[in-house]
N, C-alpha and C positions, 0 to 999 in steps of 0.2 A: 523474568528471572532473574532481581535482586534478596527477592524471597529462597531465589537454588544457592545464589550464591550468598545469600547469609548463611545459609544449612552447612554448606560447604568448611565454608571459613569455620565457624561452627564447629564445628566437625575432626577438623583437620589438629584446627588452633586451638588448646585449653583458652589460653590468656584472650583469645578472642568474648570466649561468654565471663571476660567476667565483663562485669555495670560499666564497670567505669569506661572499659572501651565502650558495650552497647554504645549507650548518655554519647562521647562523641559521634561516636559513626554518625548518631541518627544527626547530631545536629551542623556536622559539616553536610551530609546529605539534604537536610531539608530548605534550602536554600534552595533547590536546583525539583526540590518535585515542587515544591510551593509552586513556582514556576512553569514547569514542564506538566505536573493532574488538575494544579489547579486553577490556574493562572491562564494569560492568548493563546499557548499551543494548544492547548489540546477540544478548540477554539478550533484555530488554526483545520487541523489536524480533520475533522470532523466532519469540513466540510472540504475535505481535498487536498488542504494547499499546506505548506513548511513557514515557518519563519526566521529566523535568520537571525534574528536583532535579537532577539532573547535576552543576551546575555547581556551585550552589548549598553538596554536602556537598564537594563538592571544597576550595569554601572556606571552608568548617568547619576544612579538615579540617589545609589550611593556618594559619586562629583559634590551633585547636589546637596542633597547631605549637609554632607561634612564643610562646602566649602558659609556654608546659609547657618551652618556653628557658628564656623571658625573665625573664618569673616568679619560676618553681619548679626555675632552678636545672637542671632535665632534658631527658635528650632521648624526646618521648612519644612512640615508635612505635605502643604497645599504648592510650593512648589516641586516639592519630589512629584507630584499627581501632576501637576500645571506638565513639566521635565516627560514621564510619557507619555501621558494625552498626547504632547506634540507632537512625539515619536510615531505613536497609532494614528491619528491623524497623516501623513506623513506616509507611513504603506500603505493605508484607504485607499489617497489619491493615487500613489502610485500602481497599484494593483486593479481601483473600480475602477476606478473614472479614464486612471495614461489606459490602461490594458494592458502592463509589464506582465509580467511571469512572479507570481510571487518570491520564485526563489533567488533569481534576478533580483530584481526591486529588494528586498528583503538585506540581504548580500551587500548591494550596493545601500541602504538606506545600515548598516553595521557598520559601513567605515567614515559615511560621514559620521558619526553619533563616536565612534570614535576619535574621529581627530575634534569634534566639538566639545568628547570632553577632556585633550589634550591643551586646548582651549581656553576655554569654562579653566580649567587648576590653569594654565599658565607652564604645563609643561611639569607637576612639581606636586610634592605630594605635599597634602594641608594635614598640616600641625599646630598645638595651639604654642602661640607665643609668637609665628612663625616672620621674618617681615617682609611687609609687603610689599609694591609695585611704591607705590608715595617715601616709603623708610615706613615708615612707623610700623605697630605692630599687633598682627593680630585682635584684637579686644575674647572674640568669644575660646569657645572649650566643648570636647563635643560630651557632651550629655552621657549620665549612667545608661541608660539600655541601650543610647547605641555602644558605647562602647562593652556592654553584653550579649549584644549579638555574636562577635568573633570572643571575647577575656572568657567567658560564663563555662566556668571545668567542674568536670563533677572534682571530690575529694583524693581519691586516687592518680588526678590526671599530674603533671606537672604544672606550672602555672607558667606563660609566658606575660611575657609584659612589649607592650606595640604601641605608640603615640604617634603616630598616624594611619589613613585612612586618604580613600584615595589611589 
C-alpha cells in the first residue's frame, strides 16, 4: 500500500520526485516503519495479537532520553531500554498471566504510560537550561545525535530550529 501511494504521488506531483522530498518522506516514516515492521508489532501480529501501546512506549523512550540528558546530564541508553522493558513486562503480565485480551490490556497500558510520561516530565517540555523544581537550572543538554534525529535536513529543505523534546 505504501509503495502504491508513493508511486501515485510521484506520478501526479512533480515536486514529490525531488530528492529532498524523498529524503524528508523517508525520514518521517522511518520511526513508524521501525516500530511497525522491525520490532514488537510484527511479533505480536504474527501470533494473532495487537499492541496498542507501541507509540506510547516510543514516546516514553523519548521522554526518558530527554530527562536523562537534560536533567541528569547523562546519556540514557540503559534507562530507555529499561523503560521499554518495564512496559513490555507489564503488557506480558496483563495478557499472559492475567489473561486480559491483548487489545484491552495494551490500550490500558497505553494510557498508563502516557500518564507516567506526564508525571516524569512534570507536564512540561524538557529543554536545556530549564528551571527545575528546586529552583536550579538543568545542567545537561541534548546530544548532537539526539537532535539530528529530528533536525537532519536535506540541503534543499528549509531548516527548522527546535529546542525542546518530549
